[in-house]
C-alpha angles and dihedrals in degrees: 000000000000134000131180135161126233114201125209107171106295095348118098111192114193124188121194112208129186128199120197141163125241112192098222096040109029130226116357129191121204133181105227098183141346116199144161112240129196091238144340106247119141090253096049092046096044093048088051095048094047090050092051090048091050092047089054095041090239100120093103092041105059114110099170143023130200131192127175136224097004114128091171088080088070101035097270117227090338095064122125132205 
């Protein structure tokens, strides 16, 4: 599962993409939802992601999550160790 935000002035567009494997076909990629959100804080994004997972009955099936360009996940410039 992947999520990323594209900013255009005050508009925050957030796609949710899922990648999965089908034995007879191979790897498939699907866009689950593409929505404009009021911001891109961790709380807004996580609530949005959980709601999309629940709507598509995928909450118990996710094995990985990817986000792009967010050094705050790792402490940014203030990290230690």
